VOPAGU-2260 file (C-alpha; in pm, 1 decimal, decimal comma):
REM VOPAGU-2260
SITE   aa  ch    i         X         Y         Z
SITE  MET   A    0     240,4     129,9    6714,5
SITE  LYS   A    1    -123,7     158,0    6605,6
SITE  ASN   A    2     -72,5    -139,1    6377,0
SITE  ILE   A    3      52,8    -350,3    6667,7
SITE  PHE   A    4    -259,7    -269,7    6866,7
SITE  TYR   A    5    -473,4    -339,9    6559,3
SITE  LEU   A    6    -315,5    -684,0    6531,0
SITE  LEU   A    7    -351,6    -761,7    6899,8
SITE  PHE   A    8    -716,2    -656,2    6880,9
SITE  LEU   A    9    -776,5    -908,1    6606,2
SITE  ILE   A   10    -595,7   -1177,3    6801,3
SITE  THR   A   11    -817,7   -1129,2    7107,6
SITE  ILE   A   12   -1152,1   -1180,5    6933,0
SITE  THR   A   13   -1354,2   -1374,6    7187,5
SITE  THR   A   14   -1724,3   -1329,7    7117,4
SITE  ALA   A   15   -1927,3   -1573,6    6914,3
SITE  SER   A   16   -2049,3   -1453,5    6575,2
SITE  ALA   A   17   -2335,9   -1537,9    6346,0
SITE  GLN   A   18   -2112,6   -1489,7    6043,4
SITE  ASP   A   19   -2049,7   -1786,1    5823,3
SITE  THR   A   20   -1724,3   -1976,5    5857,7
SITE  LEU   A   21   -1550,4   -1807,9    5566,4
SITE  LEU   A   22   -1621,8   -1458,2    5693,4
SITE  LEU   A   23   -1501,9   -1550,9    6040,7
SITE  HIS   A   24   -1191,7   -1710,8    5889,9
SITE  GLN   A   25   -1115,3   -1399,9    5686,0
SITE  ARG   A   26   -1136,2   -1181,9    5999,3
SITE  MET   A   27    -862,8   -1376,7    6172,2
SITE  ILE   A   28    -487,6   -1357,8    6126,1
SITE  LEU   A   29    -368,5   -1679,7    5959,2
SITE  ALA   A   30      -0,1   -1770,8    5977,3
SITE  ASP   A   31     162,1   -2079,4    5825,3
SITE  THR   A   32     515,3   -2143,0    5948,9
SITE  HIS   A   33     638,0   -2381,1    5680,3
SITE  ASN   A   34     605,2   -2373,5    5301,7
SITE  ASP   A   35     865,5   -2509,6    5057,7
SITE  ALA   A   36     751,7   -2322,9    4745,8
SITE  PHE   A   37    1092,0   -2164,7    4682,4
SITE  SER   A   38    1283,5   -2490,0    4721,3
SITE  ASN   A   39    1092,4   -2599,9    4411,7
SITE  GLN   A   40    1064,8   -2262,8    4237,3
SITE  VAL   A   41    1439,9   -2232,5    4189,3
SITE  ILE   A   42    1416,4   -2553,6    3984,2
SITE  THR   A   43    1083,6   -2505,4    3805,2
SITE  GLY   A   44    1096,9   -2127,0    3757,8
SITE  ALA   A   45     722,1   -2103,5    3829,7
SITE  ASN   A   46     570,9   -1754,7    3852,1
SITE  LEU   A   47     416,8   -1770,4    4198,7
SITE  ALA   A   48     226,3   -1446,3    4146,4
SITE  GLN   A   49      -4,8   -1635,0    3911,2
SITE  LYS   A   50    -231,6   -1929,0    3985,1
SITE  GLN   A   51     -31,7   -2245,5    3924,5
SITE  PRO   A   52    -164,7   -2575,3    3785,6
SITE  ASN   A   53      75,4   -2764,8    4013,8
SITE  GLY   A   54     205,2   -2724,3    4364,4
SITE  ASN   A   55      25,9   -2589,6    4668,5
SITE  PHE   A   56     113,5   -2218,8    4683,4
SITE  ASP   A   57      79,4   -1904,1    4479,0
SITE  LEU   A   58     -36,2   -1554,7    4566,9
SITE  VAL   A   59    -376,3   -1604,7    4404,7
SITE  ARG   A   60    -464,7   -1911,7    4609,7
SITE  ALA   A   61    -308,7   -1759,2    4921,8
SITE  LYS   A   62    -553,6   -1470,0    4896,5
SITE  ALA   A   63    -843,9   -1708,7    4846,6
SITE  GLY   A   64    -745,1   -1906,0    5155,8
SITE  GLY   A   65    -714,4   -1600,7    5377,9
SITE  LEU   A   66    -341,7   -1649,2    5431,0
SITE  ASP   A   67    -193,4   -1343,0    5601,6
SITE  VAL   A   68     151,6   -1459,4    5711,5
SITE  GLN   A   69     376,3   -1714,7    5541,8
SITE  VAL   A   70     715,0   -1832,4    5659,7
SITE  PHE   A   71     890,9   -1964,2    5350,6
SITE  SER   A   72    1125,5   -2255,1    5407,9
SITE  ILE   A   73    1472,0   -2216,4    5259,8
SITE  TRP   A   74    1592,0   -2573,2    5210,3
SITE  CYS   A   75    1841,3   -2788,4    5026,8
SITE  GLY   A   76    1929,6   -3153,4    5071,4
SITE  PRO   A   77    2246,2   -3291,1    5231,1
SITE  GLN   A   78    2410,3   -3324,0    4888,2
SITE  TYR   A   79    2480,7   -2953,3    4931,9
SITE  GLY   A   80    2764,1   -2911,4    5177,1
SITE  HIS   A   81    3051,4   -2677,1    5248,7
SITE  GLY   A   82    3087,9   -2428,7    4967,2
SITE  THR   A   83    2741,5   -2492,7    4817,8
SITE  ALA   A   84    2466,6   -2509,9    5085,2
SITE  TYR   A   85    2490,0   -2147,1    5199,1
SITE  ALA   A   86    2498,5   -2027,0    4839,2
SITE  PHE   A   87    2189,4   -2231,1    4755,1
SITE  ALA   A   88    2009,2   -2082,7    5055,2
SITE  ASN   A   89    2084,5   -1734,4    4928,7
SITE  ARG   A   90    1967,2   -1829,5    4580,0
SITE  GLU   A   91    1626,7   -1923,8    4723,0
SITE  ILE   A   92    1611,7   -1602,2    4925,0
SITE  ASP   A   93    1692,3   -1410,1    4605,3
SITE  SER   A   94    1390,6   -1576,8    4442,2
SITE  LEU   A   95    1165,4   -1463,7    4726,0
SITE  TYR   A   96    1306,8   -1112,1    4704,1
SITE  ALA   A   97    1235,7   -1111,8    4330,0
SITE  LEU   A   98     872,5   -1214,4    4383,5
SITE  ILE   A   99     831,5    -933,1    4636,5
SITE  ALA   A  100     997,3    -677,4    4406,5
SITE  ARG   A  101     762,7    -770,7    4121,0
SITE  ASN   A  102     449,8    -768,5    4338,7
SITE  PRO   A  103     495,3    -503,7    4609,2
SITE  ASP   A  104     120,3    -447,4    4634,8
SITE  GLN   A  105      59,7    -812,9    4726,6
SITE  ILE   A  106     352,6    -933,7    4938,6
SITE  GLN   A  107     598,6    -775,2    5180,7
SITE  LEU   A  108     907,4    -906,9    5359,5
SITE  VAL   A  109     870,2    -866,9    5736,2
SITE  LYS   A  110    1115,7    -926,1    6017,5
SITE  ASN   A  111     915,3    -841,4    6330,6
SITE  ALA   A  112     562,4    -812,0    6466,0
SITE  HIS   A  113     539,1    -440,4    6387,9
SITE  ASP   A  114     613,8    -495,1    6019,1
SITE  LEU   A  115     383,6    -798,7    6018,1
SITE  ALA   A  116      94,9    -592,3    6152,8
SITE  LYS   A  117     160,6    -320,9    5897,4
SITE  ALA   A  118     157,7    -569,0    5608,9
SITE  VAL   A  119    -163,3    -733,7    5730,4
SITE  SER   A  120    -337,8    -400,0    5775,5
SITE  ARG   A  121    -248,6    -317,0    5412,2
SITE  LYS   A  122    -385,0    -655,6    5300,8
SITE  LYS   A  123     -44,1    -779,9    5187,2
SITE  LEU   A  124      96,3   -1125,3    5251,1
SITE  ALA   A  125     355,7   -1089,9    5526,7
SITE  ALA   A  126     652,6   -1302,1    5415,5
SITE  LEU   A  127     914,7   -1432,8    5657,0
SITE  ILE   A  128    1211,0   -1663,7    5606,8
SITE  GLY   A  129    1290,6   -1988,4    5783,6
SITE  VAL   A  130    1608,5   -2179,2    5697,6
SITE  GLU   A  131    1548,6   -2555,5    5716,3
SITE  GLY   A  132    1865,3   -2741,7    5798,7
SITE  GLY   A  133    2170,0   -2639,7    5999,1
SITE  HIS   A  134    2398,5   -2769,5    5725,3
SITE  MET   A  135    2311,7   -2451,5    5533,5
SITE  ILE   A  136    2519,3   -2238,2    5773,6
SITE  GLU   A  137    2823,9   -2457,4    5691,7
SITE  ASP   A  138    2940,5   -2456,4    6056,4
SITE  ARG   A  139    2991,4   -2079,1    6054,4
SITE  LEU   A  140    2835,3   -1837,8    6301,8
SITE  ASP   A  141    2892,0   -1546,9    6064,8
SITE  TYR   A  142    2663,6   -1717,8    5812,7
SITE  ILE   A  143    2392,3   -1708,7    6077,9
SITE  ASP   A  144    2449,0   -1333,6    6106,9
SITE  SER   A  145    2425,5   -1289,2    5729,1
SITE  LEU   A  146    2109,0   -1494,9    5694,4
SITE  ALA   A  147    1950,3   -1307,4    5983,9
SITE  ARG   A  148    2023,2    -977,8    5810,6
SITE  ARG   A  149    1848,1   -1111,3    5500,7
SITE  GLY   A  150    1539,1   -1196,0    5703,4
SITE  MET   A  151    1586,9   -1542,9    5855,2
SITE  ARG   A  152    1348,8   -1567,0    6148,7
SITE  TYR   A  153    1400,2   -1931,1    6235,0
SITE  LEU   A  154    1669,0   -2190,5    6182,1
SITE  THR   A  155    1574,9   -2559,2    6182,9
SITE  LEU   A  156    1884,3   -2700,8    6349,6
SITE  THR   A  157    1891,5   -3017,3    6139,1
SITE  TRP   A  158    1705,7   -3164,1    5847,8
SITE  ASN   A  159    1698,2   -3547,1    5821,6
SITE  ASN   A  160    2078,2   -3532,3    5811,7
SITE  SER   A  161    2277,2   -3449,4    6123,2
SITE  THR   A  162    2534,2   -3172,6    6131,3
SITE  PRO   A  163    2872,0   -3198,2    6307,3
SITE  TRP   A  164    2709,7   -3011,4    6597,6
SITE  ALA   A  165    2351,1   -3143,4    6620,7
SITE  THR   A  166    2195,8   -3485,4    6559,9
SITE  SER   A  167    1874,5   -3535,2    6365,8
SITE  ALA   A  168    1568,9   -3742,6    6453,0
SITE  LYS   A  169    1626,9   -3973,2    6157,1
SITE  GLU   A  170    1990,4   -4043,6    6238,3
SITE  GLU   A  171    1933,3   -4072,5    6613,7
SITE  ARG   A  172    1670,0   -4336,0    6531,6
SITE  PHE   A  173    1855,2   -4532,0    6261,6
SITE  LYS   A  174    2227,8   -4451,7    6294,5
SITE  ALA   A  175    2281,7   -4374,6    6663,5
SITE  ASP   A  176    2557,7   -4633,0    6707,4
SITE  SER   A  177    2765,6   -4486,1    6424,8
SITE  LEU   A  178    2729,2   -4118,3    6515,1
SITE  PRO   A  179    3031,7   -3945,0    6673,8
SITE  HIS   A  180    2805,3   -3780,7    6931,5
SITE  LEU   A  181    2439,6   -3740,2    7022,7
SITE  GLY   A  182    2267,0   -3407,6    7083,6
SITE  LEU   A  183    2430,8   -3065,0    7074,1
SITE  THR   A  184    2805,4   -3014,4    7089,0
SITE  ASP   A  185    2957,1   -2702,5    7244,1
SITE  PHE   A  186    2946,6   -2541,0    6900,3
SITE  GLY   A  187    2580,7   -2639,2    6872,1
SITE  LYS   A  188    2512,8   -2458,0    7197,2
SITE  ASP   A  189    2695,6   -2155,8    7053,3
SITE  VAL   A  190    2459,5   -2172,0    6755,9
SITE  VAL   A  191    2157,3   -2164,7    6988,8
SITE  HIS   A  192    2302,2   -1871,2    7183,6
SITE  ARG   A  193    2373,5   -1681,1    6861,6
SITE  LEU   A  194    2018,9   -1737,8    6737,3
SITE  ASN   A  195    1881,0   -1617,1    7071,4
SITE  SER   A  196    2093,6   -1302,8    7056,9
SITE  LEU   A  197    1979,5   -1223,4    6702,3
SITE  GLY   A  198    1610,4   -1281,4    6766,2
SITE  VAL   A  199    1601,4   -1585,3    6539,5
SITE  MET   A  200    1369,5   -1860,4    6660,4
SITE  VAL   A  201    1525,9   -2200,9    6727,4
SITE  ASP   A  202    1327,7   -2465,3    6536,2
SITE  VAL   A  203    1331,9   -2817,3    6681,5
SITE  SER   A  204    1142,6   -2990,7    6401,3
SITE  HIS   A  205    1364,1   -3266,1    6254,6
SITE  VAL   A  206    1602,3   -3279,3    6553,2
SITE  GLY   A  207    1659,6   -3593,6    6758,6
SITE  GLU   A  208    1541,1   -3627,8    7117,8
SITE  ARG   A  209    1889,7   -3574,2    7257,4
SITE  THR   A  210    1926,7   -3256,8    7054,5
SITE  PHE   A  211    1575,3   -3149,9    7151,9
SITE  TYR   A  212    1640,5   -3163,0    7523,9
SITE  ASP   A  213    1987,5   -3010,0    7487,5
SITE  VAL   A  214    1825,1   -2717,1    7305,9
SITE  LEU   A  215    1568,1   -2663,9    7581,3
SITE  ALA   A  216    1845,8   -2671,5    7841,3
SITE  THR   A  217    2042,0   -2411,3    7642,8
SITE  THR   A  218    1796,4   -2163,4    7494,1
SITE  THR   A  219    1695,9   -1844,4    7673,3
SITE  LYS   A  220    1390,6   -1789,9    7452,6
SITE  PRO   A  221    1083,3   -1987,3    7344,5
SITE  VAL   A  222    1143,9   -2240,7    7068,3
SITE  ILE   A  223     919,9   -2358,8    6788,0
SITE  ALA   A  224     857,1   -2685,3    6610,1
SITE  SER   A  225     776,5   -2534,1    6272,0
SITE  HIS   A  226     620,5   -2845,3    6113,8
SITE  SER   A  227     570,8   -3146,1    6341,1
SITE  CYS   A  228     290,6   -3380,5    6450,2
SITE  VAL   A  229     199,2   -3607,6    6742,2
SITE  TYR   A  230     398,6   -3926,5    6802,2
SITE  ALA   A  231     119,9   -4084,6    7008,9
SITE  LEU   A  232    -109,0   -4072,0    6703,0
SITE  CYS   A  233     154,5   -4160,4    6442,8
SITE  PRO   A  234     481,3   -4306,0    6578,5
SITE  HIS   A  235     721,5   -4156,4    6324,5
SITE  GLN   A  236    1059,1   -4030,2    6443,2
SITE  ARG   A  237     974,7   -3685,5    6308,0
SITE  ASN   A  238     681,5   -3651,4    6543,5
SITE  LEU   A  239     688,5   -3526,9    6901,7
SITE  LYS   A  240     622,8   -3741,2    7206,2
SITE  ASP   A  241     396,2   -3622,0    7486,0
SITE  ASP   A  242     686,9   -3526,0    7711,5
SITE  GLN   A  243     835,4   -3319,4    7429,9
SITE  LEU   A  244     504,5   -3142,3    7371,1
SITE  LYS   A  245     481,5   -3063,5    7741,1
SITE  ALA   A  246     841,7   -2939,1    7743,7
SITE  ILE   A  247     770,3   -2698,8    7457,0
SITE  ALA   A  248     469,8   -2559,5    7642,5
SITE  LYS   A  249     677,5   -2517,3    7960,5
SITE  ASN   A  250     934,7   -2328,9    7752,3
SITE  GLY   A  251     660,9   -2100,9    7612,8
SITE  GLY   A  252     713,6   -2230,2    7261,0
SITE  VAL   A  253     467,4   -2343,9    6995,9
SITE  VAL   A  254     415,1   -2664,2    6795,4
SITE  PHE   A  255     299,1   -2595,8    6439,1
SITE  VAL   A  256     119,1   -2899,3    6299,9
SITE  ASN   A  257     241,8   -3052,8    5973,9
SITE  PHE   A  258     -14,2   -3154,7    5708,7
SITE  TYR   A  259     199,2   -3430,3    5552,0
SITE  SER   A  260       9,8   -3759,7    5524,3
SITE  GLY   A  261     309,3   -3962,9    5640,0
SITE  PHE   A  262     325,1   -3780,1    5973,0
SITE  LEU   A  263     -50,5   -3791,1    6030,7
SITE  ASP   A  264    -140,6   -4148,5    5933,5
SITE  SER   A  265      60,1   -4449,1    6052,3
SITE  THR   A  266     -70,4   -4657,4    5759,9
SITE  TYR   A  267      34,9   -4413,0    5488,7
SITE  TYR   A  268     387,7   -4532,0    5409,0
SITE  SER   A  269     291,5   -4891,9    5336,0
SITE  LYS   A  270      32,4   -4768,4    5086,8
SITE  GLN   A  271     275,4   -4521,1    4934,9
SITE  ASP   A  272     535,3   -4795,5    4887,2
SITE  LEU   A  273     288,2   -5009,3    4693,4
SITE  PHE   A  274     201,1   -4716,3    4468,1
SITE  LEU   A  275     563,1   -4618,9    4398,8
SITE  THR   A  276     656,8   -4978,8    4323,8
SITE  ALA   A  277     369,8   -5010,9    4076,5
SITE  HIS   A  278     482,9   -4692,3    3897,0
SITE  LYS   A  279     860,9   -4728,1    3931,8
SITE  THR   A  280     942,2   -4696,0    3560,6
SITE  GLU   A  281     736,5   -4380,0    3528,7
SITE  LEU   A  282     888,7   -4235,1    3845,1
SITE  ASP   A  283    1241,9   -4299,6    3719,2
SITE  SER   A  284    1157,0   -4114,3    3398,5
SITE  LEU   A  285    1001,0   -3817,2    3577,5
SITE  SER   A  286    1293,1   -3792,5    3819,7
SITE  LYS   A  287    1530,1   -3766,3    3522,7
SITE  VAL   A  288    1317,8   -3496,0    3361,3
SITE  TYR   A  289    1317,4   -3283,4    3677,7
SITE  GLN   A  290    1665,4   -3396,4    3786,5
SITE  ASN   A  291    1507,1   -3428,6    4130,1
SITE  GLU   A  292    1337,2   -3736,5    4276,3
SITE  ASP   A  293    1108,7   -3538,1    4507,4
SITE  LEU   A  294     971,3   -3334,3    4218,2
SITE  GLY   A  295     934,0   -3657,1    4023,2
SITE  ILE   A  296     721,9   -3802,7    4304,2
SITE  PHE   A  297     512,5   -3483,3    4327,0
SITE  LYS   A  298     441,2   -3500,6    3953,6
SITE  LEU   A  299     366,8   -3873,9    3966,1
SITE  PHE   A  300     109,4   -3817,4    4239,8
SITE  ALA   A  301     -50,1   -3537,4    4036,6
SITE  ILE   A  302     -72,9   -3756,6    3724,8
SITE  HIS   A  303    -238,1   -4037,6    3919,6
SITE  LYS   A  304    -445,5   -3818,9    4151,4
SITE  ALA   A  305    -751,1   -4045,6    4146,1
SITE  GLU   A  306    -535,8   -4338,0    4256,1
SITE  THR   A  307    -338,7   -4152,9    4524,3
SITE  ASP   A  308    -652,7   -3991,0    4663,6
SITE  LEU   A  309    -759,1   -4339,3    4771,0
SITE  PHE   A  310    -487,5   -4351,2    5037,3
SITE  ARG   A  311    -482,8   -3989,9    5152,8
SITE  PRO   A  312    -594,5   -3958,7    5515,8
SITE  PRO   A  313    -916,3   -3772,9    5597,6
SITE  LEU   A  314    -905,2   -3410,5    5706,5
SITE  SER   A  315   -1039,8   -3527,4    6042,1
SITE  LEU   A  316    -703,5   -3690,2    6116,9
SITE  LEU   A  317    -520,7   -3357,8    6077,7
SITE  ILE   A  318    -772,5   -3200,1    6313,2
SITE  LYS   A  319    -719,1   -3491,1    6554,8
SITE  HIS   A  320    -348,1   -3402,1    6580,8
SITE  ILE   A  321    -433,6   -3038,6    6652,4
SITE  ASP   A  322    -699,7   -3135,9    6904,9
SITE  TYR   A  323    -465,8   -3382,5    7078,5
SITE  ILE   A  324    -208,2   -3107,4    7138,7
SITE  VAL   A  325    -475,0   -2866,4    7260,8
SITE  LYS   A  326    -607,6   -3120,7    7510,2
SITE  LEU   A  327    -254,8   -3206,9    7628,9
SITE  ILE   A  328     -95,5   -2862,5    7662,9
SITE  GLY   A  329    -357,0   -2601,7    7568,1
SITE  ALA   A  330    -464,4   -2396,0    7267,8
SITE  GLY   A  331    -191,5   -2141,1    7338,1
SITE  TYR   A  332      83,7   -2372,1    7215,2
SITE  VAL   A  333     -28,6   -2503,1    6876,2
SITE  GLY   A  334     -39,1   -2355,8    6526,1
SITE  ILE   A  335     -27,4   -2430,1    6154,5
SITE  GLY   A  336     291,5   -2547,3    5976,8
SITE  SER   A  337     154,1   -2709,0    5661,7
SITE  ASP   A  338     472,8   -2821,0    5482,6
SITE  PHE   A  339     291,2   -2737,2    5159,3
SITE  ASP   A  340     511,3   -2786,5    4851,6
SITE  GLY   A  341     739,2   -3000,6    5065,2
SITE  ALA   A  342     558,1   -3332,7    5033,4
SITE  GLU   A  343     360,9   -3542,8    4787,7
SITE  SER   A  344      45,0   -3600,1    4991,3
SITE  TYR   A  345    -183,9   -3415,1    5229,8
SITE  PRO   A  346    -526,9   -3495,7    5376,2
SITE  LEU   A  347    -824,9   -3509,9    5143,7
SITE  GLY   A  348    -952,2   -3159,9    5087,7
SITE  MET   A  349    -620,9   -2992,9    5173,0
SITE  ASP   A  350    -486,0   -2943,4    4821,7
SITE  SER   A  351    -344,5   -2592,7    4850,4
SITE  VAL   A  352    -328,0   -2275,9    5056,5
SITE  ALA   A  353    -681,2   -2199,0    4933,5
SITE  ASP   A  354    -814,6   -2470,5    5164,4
SITE  TYR   A  355    -727,0   -2326,7    5507,5
SITE  PRO   A  356   -1090,0   -2223,2    5578,3
SITE  LYS   A  357   -1171,9   -2593,9    5610,1
SITE  ILE   A  358    -957,7   -2606,3    5924,2
SITE  THR   A  359   -1150,1   -2319,2    6078,1
SITE  ALA   A  360   -1476,0   -2494,6    5991,1
SITE  GLU   A  361   -1363,3   -2817,8    6158,4
SITE  LEU   A  362   -1249,5   -2638,8    6474,4
SITE  MET   A  363   -1585,3   -2462,0    6489,6
SITE  LYS   A  364   -1758,7   -2800,8    6467,9
SITE  LEU   A  365   -1560,4   -2903,5    6777,1
SITE  HIS   A  366   -1692,4   -2590,3    6951,8
SITE  TYR   A  367   -1356,2   -2421,5    6985,3
SITE  SER   A  368   -1393,3   -2061,6    7096,2
SITE  ASN   A  369   -1312,2   -1783,4    6852,5
SITE  LYS   A  370   -1019,0   -1688,2    7073,7
SITE  ASP   A  371    -873,8   -2040,3    7064,5
SITE  ILE   A  372    -922,7   -2063,9    6687,9
SITE  GLN   A  373    -747,3   -1729,4    6642,0
SITE  ASN   A  374    -457,9   -1840,5    6860,0
SITE  ILE   A  375    -420,0   -2162,3    6661,0
SITE  LEU   A  376    -446,4   -1991,0    6323,0
SITE  GLY   A  377    -204,3   -1708,6    6394,0
SITE  GLY   A  378    -203,7   -1559,8    6740,8
SITE  ASN   A  379      41,7   -1810,6    6884,3
SITE  PHE   A  380     285,5   -1742,2    6604,0
SITE  VAL   A  381     274,2   -1368,6    6667,4
SITE  ARG   A  382     331,5   -1430,7    7037,5
SITE  VAL   A  383     637,8   -1650,4    6989,4
SITE  LEU   A  384     776,4   -1414,9    6722,4
SITE  MET   A  385     749,9   -1123,3    6962,0
SITE  ALA   A  386     907,9   -1328,8    7241,8
SITE  ASN   A  387    1213,2   -1382,5    7021,5
SITE  VAL   A  388    1235,7   -1066,2    6810,4
SITE  GLY   A  389    1047,6    -809,9    7014,1
SITE  LYS   A  390     786,8    -576,8    6869,5
């Protein structure tokens, strides 16, 4: 229990300090609720214990950025269905387990706040698992049980694709008339109840508005939005409207802000389209090499970094999304959910997990208190984890 109290002590830092930003940042618990490194690693085979020339995460850069807690997203696209999606999820979890087994002095799997505090006190990266997309349970409650035993601490109920029991934001926006239902079915409500009973957080990122409100009417525990932004600042269907943000706060949940350029900047997609059109032949070739269009796009952006940097949003826009949520519902309901390794573009200056101190610096410029900064960086995640899992 001493480790729990040690963690809570760090979370309740309130006094101003003359330390420089980096030292202050390093004192605080930093948790990121969404990173797709293993979705890519199972394809590339990258050794994430070593500093990588590509991508946004490895243990070396995580240490440099003061990252203490990382929830790794376990994801596959909708081309994986019954008989393949659950197996692919377990393959990614196996890859995380292998990284931990090879580097036990640097990273530790944790399933609750007690283990998290212990890992942080030993200066190890506390690794948790989030499964992104309800299609990966293949409509089976027992698969939820199995994934929870392996360490799943949140389930994102949908990805861009709907499931037979929950509708996604993308399909509610663009395919509502052709969907057999909107929101949660009775089985979908059973999924929420099962997650509540197992201490697995219900993640409402990616879900449609009907599903969102059905979840809040069903859940008995605080929810999270593991990687979402503000609709009022960027009207994308993946972002949350003011009433949704307020509903999450009323529920006691937390919104973890996504770093993806397309969810921050309403002008991004038109610029991206022009770039991809200009480099279509090269993109087609790279997609064939990687046998994956997303990885092809990531590589294309890396090759033409000088060109793509011209239409990356400024870091100030990411901070604006955080600040908007704080002003609307309070600093106790917002956190960091970068979506690193899950997208092709992030704000200028946010190139990898080594760059988190820049967020602390920007919040200090806005005269946020140390307590509010700590809550945003990690305290709110610990709170919502404990509310679902216990100590």
